[in-house]
N, C-alpha and C positions, 0 to 999 in steps of 0.2 A: 379414387373419388372416376367419377366417368369424364373422360375428355372431352371438350367441347367441342360443336363441329367445325372443322379446320375451313376457311376461306381465303387462304393466304397463297393460292397456287402461284401466283404471279413472283412472289417472293422464292420459293422452292416448294418442290414437289415431293411426294413420299417416293423410295425407290418399289418401283413394280415387284412383287414378290415373283413374278415371271422372269426378271430382271437378275434379282440375287441369286436364283439357281443358277443361270447362266453362269454367272460371276464365281460362284463358289468354288471349282476346281483350281481356278487360276491362283488363291493363296495358298494353298498347298500341296497341291499335284502338279500342276503344270505352272512353276513358279521361276523360271529361268529367266534370263535377262533377253529381251527380243532381239538385242546388238551380238550376243553370242552366239552367232551362228556356226560354228566350227563343232560342236557337241548336239545331242540329239536335244535335251532341254531346253537349250536356245533356239531352236530348229520349232519346235512345237509350240512358244510364244511368239515367236515370230510372224508364223503360221495362222494364231488367234488373230495377231493385229492383221495381217493381211486383209482376213477374212472381213474382220469389222472393216476395213478401210473400205474395200470393197463395197459392205454393204449399205453403210452411210452415203458414199459417192451414188451410188444407185438410186437411193431417195431423193438426194438434192440433185439429179440431173448433171453430174460431172461427166466429163467425158471420159476423163482415165479417175482411176481409183488415188494415183498419186498428186491428184489436185486436193487431197482433204489432208490437212498438216495436223497434226494432235498435239492441243496445250492444254494447260492445267483449268481451262473454261473460257468464257468469253472477253474478261475483264484482261486477261493474257491474251488473246486473240484481238481483240480491237489495239491495241498495244503495239503488236507486232503489226497488225494492217497499217497503221498509223504512223508509225514511226519508221515500221520498215519500208515501208512505202516513199517515205518522204527524203529519208536519207540515200535511199538508192534513186532517186528521180530528181534529185536536189538539184544538178546540172540544167535540168530544162527547166525549170520555176520554183518559188514558194510560196506558193497560195494554194489556199484548203481552203473549201466550203462546208460547212457543217448548218443543223439547225438549231434553234434555241432550245430544243426539247430533249436532247440528246441524253442519256445514260450520264451518270458523274466518270463510267468508267471511258467514255469518249470524250467529253468536256474536260475534264482534269488531264486528260492525256495530250489535246489539243493545246491546254493552257501550257504546261510542260513544255511543248513544242516550240513556243514561241523562244525561248532560252535558244533555241538553235537556229533561230533566225526564221521561223517560220510564219507568215500572215495569213490570220484566221477570217473569213466572214461567216458568223451566224445568221442565220434567216430567220426570220421572225417568220409565226405557224399563223394562221385564220384563227377564230373563235374554236372550231371543229379539233383543232389543232395537226392541220394540212400544211404541207408545203405548198409554195405557189410554183407553178413549173416556171412563169416568166419573170418571175422576180429570181429563181434560178437561173435562169439562162441570160439574163442581165447581169448577174454576181459574176458569171462565168467570163475571165478573161486569158489575154495570153501567158500570164505566171500561173494558172493555175493547173495542179497537176492532179486534186483527187478531190474528188467530192466525197462525204460521209452522211447516210441520212440512213436514220434506223428502220427497220421493216415496221413494228409495231412498235406505241410505246406502252411501256413497264405500268405507268399512273392510268391513264385515257385510254388504252386498247385501240387507240386512233392507226390503221394502216394507211402507211403512205402511197402514192401511184410507184412504185418501184420499177414495172418495167419500164413507164415512162421515163422517169429519172434517169433509169439507165441507159434508154436510148437517146437520150439527150445528151450524158457524158459521151457516149460513144462517137457521136456524132462531132463532138468538138475536141475527141482526140484528148479526153480528160478518163484518167482510172476512176470508177467506183465500187466502194465501200458502203457495205450497208451492217448494221450490229441486228441480226435476227436473233437474239438469244430469245426474244420472247413468242415467234414467229415459227421457229422449227419444231416438229409435232406436232402443232397446231394448226398452222397453214400449207396449203400445198406449194411447194417451191419448186421451181428450176431456175437452176443457175443461167442457165445459156439462153433457154428463152426469156428470161427477166435482164437479160443485158446485164448481170452482175459478175465486176469481176475478184471481188473480195467479200467474204460472208461471214460471220461471225457465229459463233453456237455456244450454249452450256447443256451440257449433259442434265442437269439437275432441275431444267425446266421441263422437260418431258417423262418425269417418271424414272431418270438414269440417276447415278450417284454423282455425289458432289465430285468438286475439285477435278474434273476431267470435262475437255471441250474442245472443240475443233476450228479450224480457219479453212475455207477454200482460196484457193488461190490459182485463178485459171492460168491454163498453159496450152490455151487455142485463140489466137485472134483476140486480144494479142497474148504472146508469152509472156509472163509477168513473174518476175523474181524480185525477191523482198530481201534489204540487207537484215542479218541476225542483230536480235538486240539481247542475244545472250547466247554463251558459248563456251566450249568444252565438251567436244566429241564429234560435233558436227551430223547429228540425230536429223532424221526428218528435212532430208535432203539440204541439210546447213542450214535450215531456216528457225531451228528451232533446239538447241541441245539440251539433253539430259533423256535416263533411264525413262523408258516410257512406263505408263501406268496401266500396265495388260489388265487386270481384272478389271479396270475403268474403262478401259477404251473396249474389253468385252460387253462389259455391261450397255455403254452409250449406244452400241451398235444393236445390241437386242431392244434397246427403249425405244429409239425410234425406229426400226422396222415395226413394233406393235403399234407405236402411236401411227404413223402411216398406214397400216393394216384398217385400224379403227377408226381414223380421220373423221370419215364422213359421218359415222354414227354417232361418235362423240361431240363434233361439233353441232349437230342439228339438237342431241339432248340438253346441251348447255345452252345453246341458244335459244333453246325454249323455257328452261329453266331461270336465267337471267331474265328476260322478257316479264316471268311472273311473276317474279320479285320484285321486280322494278315497277309492274302495273298495281302490283297489291299496297307498294309502297305511296306509288303517285295518289291511288284511291284513297289513302288514308289523309295524307299530307300533300294538296296539289303544289305546294311550292317550292318541293325537292327537284333539283335539277341535275339532268345527266349530262356528265361530262365527256368529251369526245364527239368521234363522228357516228351519228344514229345508226347507218348501216355499214360503214367501213371500220370495224371495229373486229377485236380477237372477240370470239363466241363465248367465252368465258369470264371477260373482264366486266366489270360495273363501277364506275366512278360517278358519286353520287356528293352532291351538296346539299345539306340540309339546314337550313335559315336556322337560327336560335339554337344551334345543339352543337358544341363543339364535340369535335370527333376524338379526342384522345380521351374525354371523359366518357362518353358512350362507348368506347372500346371497353373503359375501365369496367362501366355498367354490367355490360355483357360477357364478361370476361369468362365467367363460370359456362358458357352457351353457345359463343361465336370466338373464333380466333380471326381477326381480319384489320388490315392498317390502315391507318388515314393519310391525309391526302399531304402530308407533308414532311419535310426533308429533316431529319434529325442528325445531330451530334452528341458527342459526350458533353460540349460545352454550351449547345444550344440548340433551340425550336427554330428553324425558320420555314418563312412559306416555299412552299412548291418552286422549284422553277417552271415546272410544267404547268402547272395551274395558272402562274403568273402568268405565262406567255400566252395562254389562250385568254386572257381578258378577268379573270379572277382577282377580288382584291385580297386583301392581308386575311379579312374576319373572314371573307369565303372560301379561302384555301382551308385554313384551322377549322374552317366546317364541312370538310368534305372525307369522305370512307370511302375505300379501295376493296372492292369483296371481288376475289378470284377464286371462280368455281372448280372442281376437277371431278375426278374417273370417283370418286367417294362420295361426292357431292348429291343427297338423294332428300328427298321431303323440302322442295324447295317452298312450299306454302308456308310448310311449319319455321324457316328459316325467315320469312317475310313476317311471318306472326310475331317474331322472336323481336325480330328488330321493329315494327309498329309499336311492339308493347314499351321497347326502349326508348323509343323516339318521343313516344307520349307524354313518359314520365317527366322527360326534359319539359317537351313544350307545356306541359300541366304547370312547373314549378315556374315557368318564365311568363305564364298567361295573369 
C-alpha cells in the first residue's frame, strides 16, 4: 500500500539520506569510545565528535565549540538547563519565569522543581501566542535567577521575540534559556547576537537521527556552569556523563550543516506551500481560523481550527492519504484540550476542532494536499448541515 503524505514534521523528520551516509562508518568501522583516547580507535571517534561539535557551534554562532554539550535530545537538554541552573545558582534566588505555552519537557520539569523549593511564574500569552515583554519585566524580582521561553511553539508555530527577551534578562542579571527544538535548523540563530545563555535542540527535528541533541552553555559574559543531573564519568566537562553517541553526533552535525545551507530556499518554498494550502482551505471554508502569529511563525507550520469538524475524526478519515496531528494533547488515559490552544483563548470545543500540519522537505503538490483536506472537511460539513 502506498504510504500517505507525511505532514507531521513538527513531531519528527525523516533522516536525510545524505546524513545516513555520513553516519554509517561510525557504526561498524570507526566504533571506538570517544573517551578512550589512549588508542587509535578512540582517537578516531573523538576526532569525529570534535569536528561535529565545531560544525554545530559554527552554525549556532558560539564563541567556542566547547559551549556545545551533547545530550540525548531537547528533553534532556531542557532538564539539564533548568535543574542544572537552579541547583547551581540556588544561593542567589529561587524564582524562575517561563510561559504558559512551553512544551511539557519544560513545564513538567518546572513542576518537579517546585519540590526542590523553586518558585515558578508562568506568563500568559496573547491571542497569537506571544509573550508580553512588559509583563515579563514586571514579573522579574530580586529572587529571579532564570527565564525560560521557547523559541518557537511546536503547535501553533509562533516565534517569540527572543533577542528582546534575552536583552531584558541580561539587563537584569538573569539567565535566559530557550527551548529551540522547533527552531534550530529552520530559523537563523546566533546565540550571542540573540543574548541567549542556554539553548536546547534535538537532531530529529531537522532531518538528523533520533536520540541525540545538545545544549548550548554560554562561556563568555557570563561564564555559565551547570550542576550535573546525571553522574558517572564526568563526560562533557562534567555536565553530562555517559558514553557519547558518536554516529548520532556525526549525523546531527551533518543534518544541521545541510539545513543551514538550504535554510533560505526551504523557508521560501515551505512558506509558499503553507500559504497556498491555507488560502485554498479558507476559500472553501471561510470560517477556518489560523492559530498563532500570522507573520512571526515557523514557515512549515500551519495550525487551523475548523468549526464543526472534530480533528481526530478528520485524521482517521484521511489516514490513507495524509498523516497529520490534532491540536490536543493525548495520553494513555485521557484526551485533554491542548494547553497551548487554551492559552491563546480557544474553547475546549475549538481545541478539539484544531489540526496541525507540519510540512517538510518531502512535501510537494501543496495544491493536491489542499484538495484532499477540502474534500475531507466537506464530508463533515455536509453531514452536519
